[in-house]
N, C-alpha and C positions, 0 to 999 in steps of 0.2 A: 687507545685508551689504556692508561696505566692503573692497575688495581692492586690494593693490598687486601689479602684474604685473611679473614679472622675465623679462627676455630677449626677444629678438624674432628670428625667422627666418620662413620662409614659413608653416610650420604655426603658429608662435607668433602671427603676425599674424592668422590665421584665428580662433584661439581668443580672442585679445584682442578682436577685433571682435565675436565672438559674445557674449562676456561683457558688453561695453559695451552691447549691445542687450537684455540680460536685465532684466526687471522685478525690482526688489528687490535689484539688484546695482549698486554704484557702484565703478567702477575709478578710484581717486583718483590713481594715478601709474603711469608706465611706467618701469621701471628697466632700463638696459642695461649699466651699468658698475658696477664694484665700489665706486667712490667715491660713487655715488648711493644706496647702501644706507642712508645716514643719514636719508633720507626716511622709511624705515620707522619709525625712532625718533621722527620728528616727527609722522607721521600716525597711528601706532599703529592699523593696520588690523585688521580681524577675521581676515583670512587673507592669505597670500601664495600666488600661483599662478605657477609657473615653467615656461617652455617654451623650451628652447634657451638658457638662461642659462649662460654659460661660467665663472662664478666660484663658488668655494665660499663659502657663506653662513655666517658665524660664529655660534656658539651664542647670543651675546647678542642677535642679530637674530632667530634662529629662535624664541626664547622670547617675543617680543613678541606675535604674533597669537594670541588665545585659541582660535581655531578651527584653528590649525595652519598648516603650510606644505606645499603640494602641488606635486609635480613630475610632468610627463609625460616619460617616457623612451622612446626608440624601440628598446627591446630587451625580450626576454622575460626579465626579471630572475629570478634573479641572474646570468644570462649577459650578457656584454658590457656591463658597467658602463663608464662613461667615454666615450671618443671613438669615433666611426665604427662604431656597432653593425651597420650594414648590411654593411660590409666584412667584419667578423669573423664574422658568421653564415655568410657564404659560404666564407671561408677555413678556418674551424675546424669547420664543420658543426654549429654550435650552433643551438638553436631561434631562429627569427626571430619577433618579436612586439613588442608595446608594453605598457607598464606605467604605471599611475598609483600614486604612492607618496607617503607623507609624507617630508619632508626631515629629515635629521639632519646631523651634523657632517662626514660623509664623502660622497663622490660616489656617489649612486644605491644607498645601502645601507639606506634607511629602510623601515619597514613598508609592505607593499603593500596598496593599496585594491582594485585591479582590474587584470587583465591579459588580453591576447587574443593568440593566435598569428596569424601571417600566413603565408600560403601562399608557398612558394618553388618555383623550377624551375631546372634546370641551365642553361637559356637566360638566366636573369636576369643582368643586369649590376648593378654597384653602384648605378647610377642607377635602374634598374628597381625594385630592392628599396627604395631610399630613398623613391621616390614612393609605393610601396605602404604603407610604414610611416607616411608622413605622413598619408595618408588614414585609416589605422587609428587613429592618435593622435587625430585630430579626432572620429571616430565614437565611439571609446571614451569620450572626455572628455564629449561632449555626452550620451551615454547615461547616464553615471554621475553627472554633475554634480548632479542633483536629490538624490541620496542624500548626496553630499558636503556640499551646502548645508544639508541638514537634520541632518547629523551621524549619519545612519543607515547607517554603513558598518561592515563587519567586516574587520579588517586581518589580514594574514598576515605573519609574520616571514620574512625571507630566509635562505636556507641559505648559510653561509659555505663549506661543503665543495664545493658545485657552482659557486660564483661565479667569474666571470672579469672581468678589468679591463684596459683598454688606454688608453694615453696617445697624445697627438699624435706623440711620438717613435716609438712603436711603428708608427704609420701611415707615417711618413716612412721608417723602416727597411724596411717592407714594399714601398715603392715602388721601392727600389733593387734591381734584378735583377743577380745575379751570373752572368755568362756561363758560368762553370765549375761552377756548382752542379749537383748531381745530384738529380733529383726525378722523380716520376711524371708522366705526361701529365695525369691528373686533377688532381693538386695544382697543377700549373702553370696549367692552364686556370681552376681555381677562383681562383687568385691574380690572374690577368689580368682575368677578368671582374669580380671584386670591385673592382678598381681602375679599371675602365672607367666613366668618368663625364664624358662630353663636355659642355662644351668643355674640361674640365680635363685637363692632361697629368700623369698620376699615375705609372704604371709607366714606368720608364726603365732603359736599359741602355747601358753604354759599351763600344764595340767599336772597336779600332784608333784610340783617341783621340777618337772621335766619340760624342756622346750621341744616342740614339734613344728616342723615346717609343712605347709599345706599347698598343694597344687591341685587343679582340677582339669579334667579333659571332657569337654562337652561335644558330643557328636550329633549331627543332625540325621534324623531318620531318612533312609534312602540315599545316603552319601555313597559314592561309587566304591569306596574302599571298605564299606561295611557289608559283609555277607548277609543275605536275607535272613531275618529273624535271629541274627546272632546275638541280639540283646535279650533274648528270651531264655529262661531256664525252665527245665521241667523236673518235676520231683515225683 
């Protein structure tokens, strides 16, 4: 099978290298920009595999590979299509997980091949959940790949009624904290921990003309690295 691989990030690099080492698979090109998609027309591969590719693939490209175009998305579709699924699972309380699906002309709306939920905890930061989703993407893909390769997959259509979608602008808006906003403690902590992704400065608030960046560290009682009663102060 000849493959053109779309996109590259940390998990994309792992999947790319894994496919390159597979017997019977030839990864003939790595595409990271929209302008490079013309390589698909030139090479006419059997399949496209996409991981972390930020560009919408047009219909005339999707129609080329006879075995289809497969994407790995770090959300439990149809929830959290688009950008930053790890953040929105925390903020909106939607299921966290990963999905392998066939690509169509919209972002993350194609028929699903396989998906898997990922465990979450109130102590998770956005970075914690992101890392867990990365591991789950790799594990799911390597488990399911033999069926994808042989064409022995049963697909499931996505529900438009349940689906959610977020853009980069949604994330940027979430980062801007209004000092006069009224909210619950739980909602505020969910927002702050979702945006905690060191070393990045995400959550920001302006007070008296100065901009401050906010991270939180939530620890569960009884965690192994917490000394007994270390959270208590005596006066």
